[in-house]
N, C-alpha and C positions, 0 to 999 in steps of 0.2 A: 178673755172677756166672756161673761155669761150673757149671751144674746137675749135669751128669754127674759131674764131679770131686767135687762136694759130696756127692752120693749115695754114690759109691765110698768117700769118707772115712768114711762111716758104716757101710757094709756089706761093705767089702772086695770080694772077687771073687764073692760070693754072687749067685745068680740074681736079676736085676731085670728090669723091663719098660722097654724103651726105645722112646719114640715118635719116629719119624723122619719128617721131610719135610726131612731134614738132621738136626740135633739140636735139638729143640724146647726153647725156653727158657720159663720161667714167664711167663704173660701173653700168649703168642703164639698165634695160630691156626695151623693146619697150613699154610695157603697163605701166610701171612706168613713162616713159617719157611722154606718152600721158596724164596721170593723172596730172603730174606736170605742163605740158604746159597749159592744160585747166585751172588749178587753177591760174597760173601766169597771163594768158591773160584775164580771165573772172572773177576770184574770186570764181568760182564754183568748188565744189568737185564732182567727178564722180565715178561711178562704171563701170567697163568694162563688157559689156554683151557678146559680140562676136566680132570676127575678121571679118571685111568686106573683107579685102584683103591686099595683099602685091603688091605694084606697083613699078617696078624696072627699066623698060627700057624707061626712060624719061630724057630729057636733057633740062637744063635751062641756060640762060645767064641773069645775073642780071644787073640793070642799071649801077652799078659801074664797069662792065666788068668781074666780077667773073663768071666762068663757072663751072657747076657741072652736074653729073649724079645723079639724086635724087632717093633715095629709101625711099618709104613711107609706113608705116603701118597705116591702117585706121581701126578704131573700132567703133562699135555701143556702146553707153554708156547711162547711166541715171544719172541724178543729184541726189546727196545724201546729199548735204550740201553746206554751203558757201552762199555768197550774191554776186549778179552780180555787177561788178564795171563798171562805165560808161566810164572811160577813164584812161589809164595809159601809160607808155612809149612804150608798144607794141601794144596797141589797141586804136583806135580813137573813134569808135562808136560800141556798142554792142546791138543787139536786136534779138529776135526770128522771123523767117520768115516762112510763109507757103511755101511749095515746089514750087509753081508757082510764088512766089515773089523773088526767089533767083536771084541776079544780075549776070552779066557775071563773071565767075570765073577766077582765076589767070592764069591757064595754062591747057593744055590737061590732065595732070595727075589728077587734081582736077575735071575736067569735067567727066572723066571716073569713078572716085570714086562716084561722085554724081549720075551718071546714074546707077551704080551698086547698090547703096543704095536705090534709088527710085524703082528699079526693084527687090528689096529684094534678091539680090545675096549676098552670103557669100562664104568665102574660095576662093576668086578670086586671081589669080596671073597673072601678066602681066609684 
């Protein structure tokens, strides 16, 4: 079941809370979600090494008008298997970048996480 589509069918574009380590499904833990999402989007299997932080006070409006307060769990992980896929329905282009090559990120939440990661902060909560 696609939980987000189900919720949206009930509330339309109204403000909702979205829990992200990817998009958490009912019954998953945040770290299980992160592992599943990485594999679905990249083809790679990962081990979770540590929690960078939990980022909760962020708000987004999507191109279709959906609004949400996004709650995201970000982890540091390492690749333990799988093979990188070049393109699928969720990813257009995948590649590894040096930290100084990272393009503009999607939103302030992602910028804050990236800065915390680069500065080796862990256990962050915002």
